[in-house]
DSSP file (Angstrom, degrees, kcal/mol; ACC not computed):
  #  RESIDUE AA STRUCTURE BP1 BP2  ACC     N-H-->O    O-->H-N    N-H-->O    O-->H-N    TCO  KAPPA ALPHA  PHI   PSI    X-CA   Y-CA   Z-CA
    1    1 A R              0   0    0      0, 0.0     0, 0.0     0, 0.0     0, 0.0   0.000 360.0 360.0 360.0 -28.0   -9.9   21.2   -8.0
    2    2 A C        -     0   0    0      1,-0.1     3,-0.1     2,-0.1     0, 0.0   0.681 360.0-121.7 -75.0 -17.5   -7.2   20.4   -5.3
    3    3 A G        +     0   0    0      1,-0.3     2,-0.1     0, 0.0    -1,-0.1   0.420  67.9 132.1  89.7  -2.7   -5.5   17.9   -7.5
    4    4 A S        -     0   0    0      1,-0.1    -1,-0.3    31,-0.1    -2,-0.1  -0.404  56.6-118.3 -81.9 161.5   -5.9   15.0   -5.0
    5    5 A S     >  -     0   0    0     -2,-0.1     4,-2.3    -3,-0.1     3,-0.2  -0.608  25.8-110.5 -94.3 156.3   -7.3   11.6   -6.0
    6    6 A P  H  > S+     0   0    0      0, 0.0     4,-2.6     0, 0.0     5,-0.1   0.855 121.8  54.3 -54.7 -36.9  -10.5   10.1   -4.6
    7    7 A R  H  > S+     0   0    0      2,-0.2     4,-2.1     1,-0.2     5,-0.2   0.875 107.4  49.3 -65.8 -43.3   -8.3    7.6   -2.7
    8    8 A E  H  > S+     0   0    0     -3,-0.2     4,-2.5     2,-0.2    -1,-0.2   0.933 111.5  48.3 -60.3 -50.6   -6.3   10.4   -1.1
    9    9 A R  H  X S+     0   0    0     -4,-2.3     4,-2.4     1,-0.2    -2,-0.2   0.901 110.1  54.2 -63.2 -40.6   -9.4   12.2    0.0
   10   10 A L  H  X S+     0   0    0     -4,-2.6     4,-2.4     2,-0.2    -2,-0.2   0.903 109.3  45.5 -55.3 -44.4  -10.8    8.9    1.4
   11   11 A V  H  X S+     0   0    0     -4,-2.1     4,-2.5     2,-0.2     5,-0.2   0.896 112.0  52.4 -69.9 -42.4   -7.7    8.3    3.5
   12   12 A N  H  X S+     0   0    0     -4,-2.5     4,-2.9    -5,-0.2    -1,-0.2   0.928 110.7  48.0 -57.3 -42.1   -7.7   11.9    4.8
   13   13 A H  H  X S+     0   0    0     -4,-2.4     4,-2.0     2,-0.2     6,-0.3   0.917 110.2  51.3 -72.4 -40.4  -11.3   11.6    5.7
   14   14 A L  H  <>S+     0   0    0     -4,-2.4     5,-2.3     1,-0.2     6,-1.9   0.891 114.5  44.6 -57.2 -38.4  -10.7    8.3    7.5
   15   15 A I  H ><5S+     0   0    0     -4,-2.5     3,-1.3     3,-0.2    -2,-0.2   0.910 112.6  50.8 -72.4 -44.3   -7.8   10.0    9.4
   16   16 A S  H 3<5S+     0   0    0     -4,-2.9    -2,-0.2     1,-0.3    -1,-0.2   0.791 113.2  44.0 -58.6 -31.0   -9.9   13.1   10.2
   17   17 A T  T 3<5S-     0   0    0     -4,-2.0    -1,-0.3    -5,-0.2    -2,-0.2   0.345 114.0-119.9-101.3  10.0  -12.8   11.1   11.6
   18   18 A Q  T < 5S+     0   0    0     -3,-1.3    -3,-0.2     2,-0.3    -4,-0.1   0.704  77.8 127.6  65.5  20.8  -10.3    8.9   13.6
   19   19 A V  S   <S+     0   0    0     -5,-2.3     2,-0.3    -6,-0.3    -4,-0.2   0.886  85.3  25.9 -68.5 -38.5  -11.4    5.7   11.8
   20   20 A L  S    S-     0   0    0     -6,-1.9     2,-0.5    -9,-0.1    -2,-0.3  -0.937  82.7-153.4-122.3 148.4   -7.7    5.3   11.1
   21   21 A R        -     0   0    0     -2,-0.3    -6,-0.1    -3,-0.1    -5,-0.1  -0.966  11.8-137.7-126.8 132.9   -4.9    6.8   13.3
   22   22 A V        -     0   0    0     -2,-0.5     2,-1.4    -7,-0.1     3,-0.1  -0.786  28.7-125.7 -86.7 126.3   -1.4    7.8   12.4
   23   23 A P    >   -     0   0    0      0, 0.0     3,-2.4     0, 0.0    23,-0.5  -0.528  26.5-174.2 -79.6  94.5    1.0    6.7   15.2
   24   24 A E  T 3  S+     0   0    0     -2,-1.4    22,-0.4     1,-0.3     4,-0.1   0.752  84.3  45.4 -57.5 -29.1    2.8    9.8   16.2
   25   25 A N  T 3  S+     0   0    0     20,-0.2    -1,-0.3    21,-0.1     2,-0.1   0.233 112.0  66.3 -94.4   8.8    5.1    8.2   18.5
   26   26 A G  S <  S-     0   0    0     -3,-2.4    21,-2.1    20,-0.0    20,-0.8  -0.216  86.8 -87.8-117.8-158.1    5.8    5.4   16.1
   27   27 A S  E     -a   47   0A   0     19,-0.2    51,-2.2    18,-0.1    52,-1.7  -0.979  32.6-161.5-128.1 125.6    7.4    4.6   12.7
   28   28 A V  E     -ab  48  79A   0     19,-3.0    21,-2.9    -2,-0.4     2,-0.6  -0.912   7.3-158.9-114.1 126.1    5.5    4.9    9.4
   29   29 A L  E     -ab  49  80A   0     50,-2.5    52,-3.3    -2,-0.5     2,-0.7  -0.924  12.7-168.7 -99.4 119.9    6.6    3.3    6.1
   30   30 A H  E     -ab  50  81A   0     19,-2.5    21,-3.1    -2,-0.6     2,-0.2  -0.889   5.4-158.3-117.5  99.1    4.9    5.2    3.2
   31   31 A M  E    S+ab  51  82A   0     50,-2.7    52,-0.6    -2,-0.7     3,-0.2  -0.542  75.1   2.9 -78.2 140.2    5.3    3.3   -0.1
   32   32 A A  S    S-     0   0    0     19,-2.7     2,-2.7    -2,-0.2     3,-0.4   0.971  79.8-158.3  53.7  63.9    4.9    5.4   -3.3
   33   33 A P        +     0   0    0      0, 0.0    -1,-0.2     0, 0.0    28,-0.2  -0.329  45.7 131.2 -79.9  66.1    4.5    8.7   -1.4
   34   34 A S        +     0   0    0     -2,-2.7     2,-1.0    -3,-0.2     3,-0.1   0.654  45.1  86.9 -91.1 -14.8    2.7   10.7   -4.1
   35   35 A E    >>  -     0   0    0     -3,-0.4     4,-2.1     1,-0.2     3,-0.6  -0.705  61.7-166.8 -87.6 105.3   -0.2   12.0   -2.1
   36   36 A L  H 3> S+     0   0    0     -2,-1.0     4,-2.0     1,-0.3    -1,-0.2   0.852  84.6  57.0 -65.3 -33.7    1.4   15.3   -0.6
   37   37 A S  H 3> S+     0   0    0      1,-0.2     4,-1.9     2,-0.2    -1,-0.3   0.871 110.3  45.2 -67.3 -35.4   -1.4   15.7    2.0
   38   38 A L  H <> S+     0   0    0     -3,-0.6     4,-2.6     2,-0.2    -1,-0.2   0.815 106.4  58.1 -80.2 -26.6   -0.7   12.3    3.3
   39   39 A V  H  X S+     0   0    0     -4,-2.1     4,-1.5     2,-0.2    -2,-0.2   0.925 109.6  46.6 -63.8 -41.6    3.1   12.9    3.3
   40   40 A R  H  < S+     0   0    0     -4,-2.0     4,-0.5     1,-0.2    -2,-0.2   0.929 113.7  47.6 -65.1 -42.3    2.4   15.8    5.6
   41   41 A R  H >< S+     0   0    0     -4,-1.9     3,-1.0     1,-0.2    -2,-0.2   0.935 116.7  43.3 -68.0 -43.1    0.0   13.7    7.9
   42   42 A F  H >< S+     0   0    0     -4,-2.6     3,-1.5     1,-0.2    -1,-0.2   0.711  97.3  73.4 -73.5 -21.9    2.5   10.9    8.1
   43   43 A S  T 3< S+     0   0    0     -4,-1.5    -1,-0.2     1,-0.3    -2,-0.2   0.682  81.8  73.9 -72.2 -12.1    5.5   13.2    8.7
   44   44 A V  T <  S+     0   0    0     -3,-1.0    -1,-0.3    -4,-0.5    -2,-0.2   0.783  76.4 104.1 -68.6 -20.2    4.2   13.8   12.3
   45   45 A A  S <  S-     0   0    0     -3,-1.5     3,-0.2    -4,-0.2   -21,-0.2  -0.190  88.8-115.8 -59.8 152.0    5.4   10.2   13.2
   46   46 A R  S    S+     0   0    0    -20,-0.8     2,-0.4   -23,-0.5   -19,-0.2   0.902 108.7  23.1 -58.5 -40.4    8.7    9.9   15.2
   47   47 A E  E    S-a   27   0A   0    -21,-2.1   -19,-3.0     2,-0.0     2,-0.5  -0.969  72.5-176.1-131.4 121.5   10.1    8.1   12.1
   48   48 A Y  E     -a   28   0A   0     -2,-0.4   -19,-0.2    -3,-0.2    -5,-0.1  -0.962   2.1-172.6-119.5 128.3    8.7    8.7    8.7
   49   49 A V  E     -a   29   0A   0    -21,-2.9   -19,-2.5    -2,-0.5     2,-0.4  -0.835   3.2-168.1-125.4  89.1   10.1    6.6    5.9
   50   50 A P  E     +a   30   0A   0      0, 0.0    14,-2.5     0, 0.0     2,-0.3  -0.671  27.2 171.5 -69.4 127.8    8.8    7.7    2.4
   51   51 A A  E     +ac  31  64A   0    -21,-3.1   -19,-2.7    -2,-0.4     2,-0.3  -0.961  24.0 157.1-147.7 161.7    9.9    5.0    0.0
   52   52 A D  E     - c   0  65A   0     12,-2.4    14,-1.2    -2,-0.3    15,-0.1  -0.957  49.0-110.8-169.2 157.0    9.8    3.5   -3.5
   53   53 A L  S    S+     0   0    0      1,-0.3     3,-0.1    -2,-0.3    -1,-0.1   0.835 123.8  37.2 -60.0 -30.3   11.7    1.3   -5.9
   54   54 A E  S >  S+     0   0    0      1,-0.1     3,-2.0    12,-0.1    -1,-0.3  -0.687  73.7 174.1-122.7  72.0   12.2    4.5   -7.9
   55   55 A P  G >  S+     0   0    0      0, 0.0     3,-2.3     0, 0.0     8,-0.5   0.746  70.3  74.3 -54.4 -30.5   12.7    7.2   -5.2
   56   56 A A  G 3  S+     0   0    0      1,-0.3     3,-0.3    -3,-0.1     6,-0.1   0.676  85.9  65.8 -58.0 -18.9   13.6    9.8   -7.9
   57   57 A N  G <  S+     0   0    0     -3,-2.0     2,-0.3     1,-0.2    -1,-0.3   0.562  99.2  53.5 -77.1  -8.0    9.8    9.9   -8.8
   58   58 A Y    <>> +     0   0    0     -3,-2.3     5,-1.2    -4,-0.1     4,-0.6  -0.590  58.7 152.1-134.6  68.9    8.9   11.4   -5.3
   59   59 A T  T  45 +     0   0    0     -2,-0.3     3,-0.3    -3,-0.3    -1,-0.1   0.801  68.8  62.8 -70.1 -28.2   11.1   14.5   -4.8
   60   60 A A  T  45S+     0   0    0      1,-0.2    -1,-0.2    -3,-0.2    -2,-0.1   0.785 112.1  36.6 -68.2 -28.6    8.6   16.2   -2.5
   61   61 A A  T  45S-     0   0    0     -3,-0.4    -1,-0.2   -28,-0.2    -2,-0.2   0.467 102.0-128.2-101.6  -1.2    8.9   13.5    0.1
   62   62 A R  T  <5 -     0   0    0     -4,-0.6    -3,-0.2    -3,-0.3    -6,-0.1   0.982  38.5-151.7  51.2  65.0   12.7   12.7   -0.3
   63   63 A A      < -     0   0    0     -5,-1.2     2,-0.3    -8,-0.5   -12,-0.3  -0.222   7.9-134.1 -70.8 154.9   12.0    9.0   -0.8
   64   64 A H  E     -c   51   0A   0    -14,-2.5   -12,-2.4   -10,-0.0     2,-0.6  -0.755  29.3-105.6-102.6 154.0   14.3    6.2    0.1
   65   65 A R  E     +c   52   0A   0     -2,-0.3     2,-0.4   -14,-0.2   -12,-0.2  -0.731  48.5 168.7 -85.3 120.9   14.9    3.4   -2.2
   66   66 A V        -     0   0    0    -14,-1.2     2,-0.8    -2,-0.6   -12,-0.1  -0.973  24.0-159.8-136.8 121.1   13.1    0.3   -0.9
   67   67 A D    >   -     0   0    0     -2,-0.4     3,-2.7     1,-0.1     4,-0.5  -0.860   7.1-159.0-100.0 106.2   12.5   -2.9   -2.8
   68   68 A L  T 3  S+     0   0    0     -2,-0.8     3,-0.4     1,-0.3    30,-0.2   0.717  87.9  65.5 -58.2 -20.8    9.6   -4.7   -1.1
   69   69 A M  T 3  S+     0   0    0      1,-0.2    -1,-0.3    29,-0.1    -2,-0.0   0.716 115.7  26.9 -73.7 -17.7   10.7   -8.0   -2.6
   70   70 A T  S <  S+     0   0    0     -3,-2.7    -1,-0.2    25,-0.0    -2,-0.2   0.189  83.7 142.6-128.5  16.7   13.9   -8.0   -0.5
   71   71 A L        +     0   0    0     -4,-0.5    31,-0.1    -3,-0.4    -3,-0.0  -0.424  21.7 178.5 -62.9 128.4   12.7   -5.8    2.5
   72   72 A D        +     0   0    0     -2,-0.2    -1,-0.1     2,-0.0    -4,-0.0   0.256  27.9 132.8-117.8  10.9   14.4   -7.3    5.6
   73   73 A D        -     0   0    0      1,-0.0     2,-0.4     2,-0.0    30,-0.1  -0.268  40.2-156.4 -60.3 150.8   13.2   -5.0    8.4
   74   74 A V        -     0   0    0     28,-0.2    28,-0.3     1,-0.0    30,-0.1  -0.980  67.3 -18.7-134.8 113.4   11.9   -6.9   11.5
   75   75 A G  S    S+     0   0    0     26,-2.4    28,-0.2    -2,-0.4    27,-0.2   0.788  97.9 119.4  65.5  30.1    9.4   -5.2   13.9
   76   76 A R        +     0   0    0     26,-1.6     2,-0.4    25,-0.1    27,-0.2   0.829  50.3  68.3 -95.2 -39.2   10.2   -1.6   12.8
   77   77 A F  E     - d   0 103A   0     25,-3.1    27,-2.9    22,-0.2   -49,-0.2  -0.799  41.9-175.0-104.3 129.8    7.0   -0.1   11.4
   78   78 A D  E    S+     0   0A   0    -51,-2.2    30,-2.1    -2,-0.4     2,-0.3   0.636  86.6  27.3 -80.3 -22.8    3.9    0.8   13.4
   79   79 A L  E     -bd  28 108A   0    -52,-1.7   -50,-2.5    28,-0.2     2,-0.5  -0.986  61.0-170.7-141.9 130.6    2.2    1.7   10.1
   80   80 A V  E     -bd  29 109A   0     28,-1.5    30,-3.8    -2,-0.3     2,-0.5  -0.996  11.0-173.5-116.0 122.1    2.6    0.5    6.6
   81   81 A Y  E     +bd  30 110A   0    -52,-3.3   -50,-2.7    -2,-0.5     2,-0.4  -0.966  11.3 164.4-119.7 124.0    0.7    2.5    4.0
   82   82 A A  E     -bd  31 111A   0     28,-2.2    30,-2.0    -2,-0.5     2,-0.6  -0.858  11.3-173.3-140.3 103.1    0.7    1.3    0.3
   83   83 A S  E    S- d   0 112A   0    -52,-0.6    30,-0.2    -2,-0.4    28,-0.1  -0.875  75.3 -13.7-102.4 118.0   -1.8    2.7   -2.0
   84   84 A H  S    S+     0   0    0     28,-3.2    -1,-0.2    -2,-0.6    29,-0.2   0.869 106.8 106.4  59.7  42.9   -1.9    1.1   -5.4
   85   85 A V    >>  +     0   0    0     27,-0.5     3,-2.2    -3,-0.4     4,-0.8   0.682  57.9  67.2-111.4 -34.7    1.4   -0.7   -5.0
   86   86 A L  G >4 S+     0   0    0     26,-0.3     3,-0.7     1,-0.3    27,-0.1   0.851  93.7  61.8 -62.8 -30.8    0.7   -4.4   -4.5
   87   87 A E  G 34 S+     0   0    0      1,-0.2    55,-3.0    54,-0.1    56,-0.8   0.552 104.3  51.8 -73.4  -3.5   -0.7   -4.7   -8.0
   88   88 A H  G <4 S+     0   0    0     -3,-2.2    -1,-0.2    53,-0.2    -2,-0.2   0.676  86.0  96.2 -97.6 -25.0    2.7   -3.8   -9.3
   89   89 A V  S << S-     0   0    0     -4,-0.8     3,-0.3    -3,-0.7    53,-0.1  -0.442  72.7-130.5 -85.5 146.9    5.1   -6.2   -7.4
   90   90 A P  S    S+     0   0    0      0, 0.0     2,-0.4     0, 0.0    -1,-0.1   0.849  97.9  21.8 -61.5 -37.0    6.2   -9.4   -9.0
   91   91 A D     >  -     0   0    0      1,-0.1     4,-1.9     2,-0.0     5,-0.2  -0.880  61.9-175.5-135.0  98.4    5.2  -11.7   -6.0
   92   92 A D  H  > S+     0   0    0     -2,-0.4     4,-2.6    -3,-0.3     5,-0.2   0.782  84.1  59.9 -72.9 -23.0    2.7  -10.2   -3.7
   93   93 A H  H  > S+     0   0    0      2,-0.2     4,-1.9     1,-0.2    -1,-0.2   0.938 107.7  45.7 -66.5 -45.2    3.0  -13.2   -1.2
   94   94 A V  H  > S+     0   0    0      1,-0.2     4,-2.3     2,-0.2    -2,-0.2   0.933 115.6  47.1 -60.9 -45.1    6.7  -12.5   -0.7
   95   95 A V  H  X S+     0   0    0     -4,-1.9     4,-2.2     1,-0.2    -2,-0.2   0.899 111.9  48.6 -67.9 -40.3    6.0   -8.7   -0.3
   96   96 A L  H  X S+     0   0    0     -4,-2.6     4,-2.4     1,-0.2    -1,-0.2   0.875 112.3  49.8 -68.8 -33.5    3.1   -9.2    2.1
   97   97 A E  H  X S+     0   0    0     -4,-1.9     4,-2.3    -5,-0.2    -2,-0.2   0.943 111.4  48.3 -64.2 -44.3    5.2  -11.6    4.1
   98   98 A N  H  X S+     0   0    0     -4,-2.3     4,-1.8     1,-0.2    -2,-0.2   0.872 114.1  46.0 -65.4 -39.1    8.1   -9.1    4.2
   99   99 A L  H  X S+     0   0    0     -4,-2.2     4,-0.9     2,-0.2    -1,-0.2   0.895 110.3  54.0 -71.4 -38.5    5.7   -6.2    5.2
  100  100 A H  H >< S+     0   0    0     -4,-2.4     3,-0.7     1,-0.2    -2,-0.2   0.920 111.3  44.5 -59.9 -48.8    4.1   -8.4    7.9
  101  101 A R  H 3< S+     0   0    0     -4,-2.3   -26,-2.4     1,-0.2    -1,-0.2   0.844 109.3  58.0 -65.0 -36.9    7.5   -9.2    9.4
  102  102 A A  H 3< S+     0   0    0     -4,-1.8   -25,-3.1   -28,-0.3   -26,-1.6   0.680  92.0  90.2 -72.7 -16.8    8.6   -5.4    9.2
  103  103 A M  E << S-d   77   0A   0     -4,-0.9   -28,-0.3    -3,-0.7   -25,-0.2  -0.491  80.8-118.1 -88.4 148.0    5.6   -4.4   11.3
  104  104 A T  E >   -     0   0A   0    -27,-2.9     3,-3.2    -2,-0.2   -28,-0.1  -0.493  48.6 -81.2 -75.6 150.0    5.6   -4.1   15.2
  105  105 A P  E 3  S+     0   0A   0      0, 0.0    -1,-0.1     0, 0.0     3,-0.1  -0.354 124.5  18.2 -52.6 126.4    3.3   -6.3   17.1
  106  106 A G  E 3  S+     0   0A   0      1,-0.3    -2,-0.1    -3,-0.1   -28,-0.1   0.325  96.2 140.3  83.5  -1.0    0.0   -4.5   16.9
  107  107 A G  E <   -     0   0A   0     -3,-3.2     2,-0.3   -30,-0.2    -1,-0.3  -0.135  44.1-129.5 -67.1 165.8    1.0   -2.4   14.0
  108  108 A E  E     -d   79   0A   0    -30,-2.1   -28,-1.5    -3,-0.1     2,-0.4  -0.841  11.5-158.6-120.2 153.0   -1.3   -1.6   11.1
  109  109 A A  E     -d   80   0A   0     -2,-0.3     2,-0.6   -30,-0.2   -28,-0.2  -0.999   4.8-159.6-127.9 134.0   -1.1   -1.8    7.4
  110  110 A W  E     -d   81   0A   0    -30,-3.8   -28,-2.2    -2,-0.4     2,-0.5  -0.913  15.3-177.1-115.1 105.6   -3.3    0.2    5.1
  111  111 A F  E     -d   82   0A   0     -2,-0.6     2,-0.5   -30,-0.2   -28,-0.2  -0.888   7.5-174.7-101.6 122.2   -3.5   -1.4    1.7
  112  112 A L  E     +d   83   0A   0    -30,-2.0   -28,-3.2    -2,-0.5   -27,-0.5  -0.970  14.9 165.3-115.3 132.2   -5.4    0.2   -1.2
  113  113 A V        -     0   0    0     -2,-0.5     2,-0.1   -30,-0.2    31,-0.0  -0.977  47.0 -95.6-138.6 150.6   -5.7   -1.7   -4.5
  114  114 A P        -     0   0    0      0, 0.0    31,-0.7     0, 0.0     2,-0.4  -0.518  52.7-159.6 -60.8 141.1   -7.8   -1.5   -7.6
  115  115 A L  B     -e  145   0B   0     -2,-0.1     2,-0.3    29,-0.1    31,-0.2  -0.972  19.7-178.8-131.0 139.5  -10.6   -4.0   -6.9
  116  116 A W        -     0   0    0     29,-2.4     4,-0.0    -2,-0.4    28,-0.0  -0.814  38.9-112.9-125.4 174.6  -13.0   -5.9   -9.1
  117  117 A R  S    S+     0   0    0     -2,-0.3    29,-0.1    29,-0.2     3,-0.1   0.668  91.5  83.3 -81.6 -17.0  -15.8   -8.3   -8.1
  118  118 A K  S    S-     0   0    0      1,-0.2    -2,-0.3    27,-0.2    30,-0.3  -0.257  96.5 -81.6 -77.6 167.0  -14.1  -11.4   -9.7
  119  119 A P        -     0   0    0      0, 0.0    -1,-0.2     0, 0.0    25,-0.1  -0.278  62.3 -81.6 -57.4 158.4  -11.4  -13.4   -7.9
  120  120 A T        -     0   0    0     -3,-0.1     2,-0.4    26,-0.1    25,-0.2  -0.392  46.8-155.4 -65.8 143.6   -7.9  -12.0   -8.1
  121  121 A E  E     -F  144   0C   0     23,-2.5    23,-2.2    -3,-0.1     2,-0.4  -0.990   1.9-153.7-130.6 131.7   -6.1  -12.9  -11.2
  122  122 A D  E     -F  143   0C   0     -2,-0.4    21,-0.2    21,-0.2    20,-0.0  -0.834  11.0-135.8-101.5 127.8   -2.4  -13.0  -11.6
  123  123 A G        -     0   0    0     19,-3.2    19,-0.1    -2,-0.4    -1,-0.1  -0.157  19.8-113.9 -72.5-179.2   -0.5  -12.4  -14.7
  124  124 A T    >   -     0   0    0      1,-0.1     3,-2.2    -2,-0.0    -1,-0.1  -0.863  24.1-114.0-115.1 152.8    2.4  -14.5  -16.1
  125  125 A P  T 3  S+     0   0    0      0, 0.0    -1,-0.1     0, 0.0    -2,-0.0   0.739 114.3  56.9 -56.4 -21.3    6.1  -13.2  -16.4
  126  126 A D  T 3  S+     0   0    0      2,-0.0     2,-0.1     0, 0.0    -3,-0.0   0.482  77.4 121.2 -96.0   2.8    5.9  -13.5  -20.2
  127  127 A M    <   -     0   0    0     -3,-2.2     2,-0.1     1,-0.1    -4,-0.0  -0.373  61.2-128.2 -64.0 137.6    2.8  -11.2  -20.5
  128  128 A T     >  -     0   0    0      1,-0.1     4,-2.3    -2,-0.1     3,-0.3  -0.417  23.7-108.7 -80.4 163.3    3.5   -8.1  -22.8
  129  129 A A  H  > S+     0   0    0      1,-0.2     4,-2.3     2,-0.2     5,-0.2   0.863 122.0  54.7 -61.1 -32.2    2.6   -4.6  -21.5
  130  130 A R  H  > S+     0   0    0      2,-0.2     4,-1.8     1,-0.2    -1,-0.2   0.874 106.8  49.7 -70.6 -33.7   -0.2   -4.6  -23.9
  131  131 A E  H  > S+     0   0    0     -3,-0.3     4,-2.5     2,-0.2     5,-0.3   0.906 111.2  49.3 -63.8 -44.7   -1.6   -7.8  -22.5
  132  132 A R  H  X S+     0   0    0     -4,-2.3     4,-3.5     1,-0.2     6,-0.6   0.902 110.2  50.8 -55.4 -45.9   -1.4   -6.4  -19.0
  133  133 A E  H  X S+     0   0    0     -4,-2.3     4,-1.0     4,-0.2    -1,-0.2   0.870 113.3  45.2 -65.0 -39.7   -3.1   -3.3  -20.0
  134  134 A Q  H  < S+     0   0    0     -4,-1.8    -1,-0.2    -5,-0.2    -2,-0.2   0.892 122.9  35.4 -69.2 -36.8   -5.9   -5.1  -21.6
  135  135 A R  H  < S+     0   0    0     -4,-2.5    -2,-0.2    -5,-0.1    -3,-0.2   0.850 133.2  22.7 -80.1 -42.4   -6.3   -7.6  -18.8
  136  136 A F  H  < S-     0   0    0     -4,-3.5    -3,-0.2    -5,-0.3    -2,-0.1   0.327 102.5-113.7-118.6   4.4   -5.5   -5.5  -15.7
  137  137 A G  S  < S+     0   0    0     -4,-1.0     2,-0.3    -5,-0.4    -4,-0.2   0.445  92.2  64.3  82.8  -5.7   -6.3   -2.0  -17.0
  138  138 A Q  S >  S-     0   0    0     -6,-0.6     3,-1.4     3,-0.1    -2,-0.2  -0.976  78.1-129.4-152.8 138.1   -2.7   -0.7  -16.8
  139  139 A W  T 3  S+     0   0    0     -2,-0.3    -7,-0.2     1,-0.3    -6,-0.2   0.754 108.4  44.9 -60.3 -26.7    0.5   -1.7  -18.7
  140  140 A D  T 3  S+     0   0    0     -8,-0.1     2,-0.4    -7,-0.1    -1,-0.3   0.311  86.6 106.0-108.6  10.9    2.6   -2.1  -15.4
  141  141 A H    <   -     0   0    0     -3,-1.4   -53,-0.2   -12,-0.1    -5,-0.2  -0.781  46.1-171.5 -89.0 131.5    0.0   -4.0  -13.4
  142  142 A V        +     0   0    0    -55,-3.0   -19,-3.2    -2,-0.4     2,-0.3   0.366  68.8  11.7-104.8   3.1    0.8   -7.7  -12.9
  143  143 A R  E     -F  122   0C   0    -56,-0.8     2,-0.4   -21,-0.2   -21,-0.2  -0.976  60.9-134.5-163.7 167.0   -2.6   -8.7  -11.2
  144  144 A Q  E     -F  121   0C   0    -23,-2.2   -23,-2.5    -2,-0.3     2,-0.2  -0.998  28.4-136.5-130.4 128.9   -6.0   -7.5  -10.5
  145  145 A Y  B     -e  115   0B   0    -31,-0.7   -29,-2.4    -2,-0.4   -27,-0.2  -0.487  19.1-174.5 -89.4 149.2   -7.3   -8.1   -7.1
  146  146 A G    >   -     0   0    0    -31,-0.2     3,-1.9    -2,-0.2   -29,-0.2  -0.633  53.8 -73.2-123.5-170.7  -10.8   -9.3   -6.1
  147  147 A P  T >  S+     0   0    0      0, 0.0     3,-1.0     0, 0.0     4,-0.2   0.624 120.5  77.8 -65.3 -11.0  -12.4   -9.6   -2.8
  148  148 A D  T >>  +     0   0    0    -30,-0.3     4,-1.4     1,-0.2     3,-0.8   0.421  61.7  97.8 -78.0   0.5  -10.2  -12.7   -2.0
  149  149 A I  H <> S+     0   0    0     -3,-1.9     4,-2.5     1,-0.3    -1,-0.2   0.844  74.9  65.9 -48.9 -36.1   -7.4  -10.3   -1.3
  150  150 A V  H <> S+     0   0    0     -3,-1.0     4,-2.7     1,-0.2    -1,-0.3   0.915  97.6  51.7 -52.7 -46.0   -8.5  -10.9    2.3
  151  151 A D  H <> S+     0   0    0     -3,-0.8     4,-1.5     1,-0.2    -1,-0.2   0.835 107.7  50.7 -67.3 -35.3   -7.5  -14.4    2.0
  152  152 A R  H  X S+     0   0    0     -4,-1.4     4,-0.6     2,-0.2    -1,-0.2   0.899 111.9  49.0 -69.4 -35.7   -4.0  -13.5    0.7
  153  153 A L  H ><>S+     0   0    0     -4,-2.5     5,-1.8     1,-0.2     3,-1.1   0.935 111.0  47.8 -65.3 -48.3   -3.5  -11.1    3.6
  154  154 A A  H ><5S+     0   0    0     -4,-2.7     3,-1.1     1,-0.2    -1,-0.2   0.814 101.4  67.2 -65.7 -26.2   -4.6  -13.6    6.2
  155  155 A A  H 3<5S+     0   0    0     -4,-1.5    -1,-0.2     1,-0.3    -2,-0.2   0.725 105.2  42.1 -69.3 -18.9   -2.3  -16.3    4.7
  156  156 A V  T <<5S-     0   0    0     -3,-1.1    -1,-0.3    -4,-0.6    -2,-0.2   0.419 132.5 -86.8-111.5   7.8    0.7  -14.4    5.7
  157  157 A G  T < 5S+     0   0    0     -3,-1.1    -3,-0.2    -4,-0.4     2,-0.1   0.446  75.9 141.5 117.0  -0.4   -0.6  -13.4    9.2
  158  158 A F      < -     0   0    0     -5,-1.8     2,-0.5    -6,-0.1    -1,-0.3  -0.462  44.3-142.6 -65.8 138.8   -2.6  -10.2    8.7
  159  159 A E        -     0   0    0     -2,-0.1     2,-0.5     2,-0.0    -1,-0.0  -0.945  28.2-144.7 -95.8 122.9   -5.8   -9.7   10.7
  160  160 A V        -     0   0    0     -2,-0.5     2,-0.6   -10,-0.1   -10,-0.0  -0.788  20.7-171.5-103.7 134.1   -8.1   -8.0    8.3
  161  161 A E        -     0   0    0     -2,-0.5     2,-0.5     2,-0.0    -2,-0.0  -0.980  15.5-154.0-117.7 116.7  -10.6   -5.3    9.2
  162  162 A D        -     0   0    0     -2,-0.6     2,-0.8     1,-0.0    -2,-0.0  -0.814   4.0-150.8 -96.1 128.4  -12.8   -4.5    6.1
  163  163 A I        -     0   0    0     -2,-0.5     2,-0.1     3,-0.0     5,-0.1  -0.858  14.4-140.6 -98.6 106.2  -14.2   -1.0    6.2
  164  164 A A    >   -     0   0    0     -2,-0.8     3,-1.1     1,-0.1     4,-0.3  -0.389   7.2-137.7 -67.9 139.9  -17.4   -0.9    4.4
  165  165 A A  G >  S+     0   0    0      1,-0.2     3,-1.8     2,-0.2    -1,-0.1   0.874 103.3  65.5 -57.7 -39.0  -18.1    2.2    2.3
  166  166 A S  G 3  S+     0   0    0      1,-0.3    -1,-0.2     2,-0.2    -2,-0.1   0.748  95.7  57.4 -62.4 -21.1  -21.7    2.2    3.6
  167  167 A S  G <         0   0    0     -3,-1.1    -1,-0.3     1,-0.2    -2,-0.2   0.562 360.0 360.0 -84.8  -7.0  -20.4    2.9    7.1
  168  168 A L    <         0   0    0     -3,-1.8    -1,-0.2    -4,-0.3    -2,-0.2   0.416 360.0 360.0 -98.0 360.0  -18.6    6.1    6.2
């Protein structure tokens, strides 16, 4: 009834129960800031950067234009939050490298992606929107992640903590 998505409620629950913590004295990069309750929670940070490739889509958050493919910040963000973003970027390896470099030592990244049980599948640049929708469930997705996303994250230097749903 509140208009939030299950993933927004999950992240709010994880913050409320202190499984995840917003760095109030730090800097937060919030990609695709559509979840208004999380905009409010992240806004307590010393520096809050709501951002997207198409910032006009996020008027409530006054988003900045950020292209993750060319992000060149170094050691700036204590928290990077990207919910349902990585399946849209052309080259997730480049984006993950850029985000890892943009984080402060000891910083955290919270990535939420659609997940299936099979290995990750990447599309090809020549796939039509209809092919992407049939293969990945949405016309603008360029890949579908599997449990091996952990390997992709580790390959660029992330230390991964998997939060099991059964522990919540």
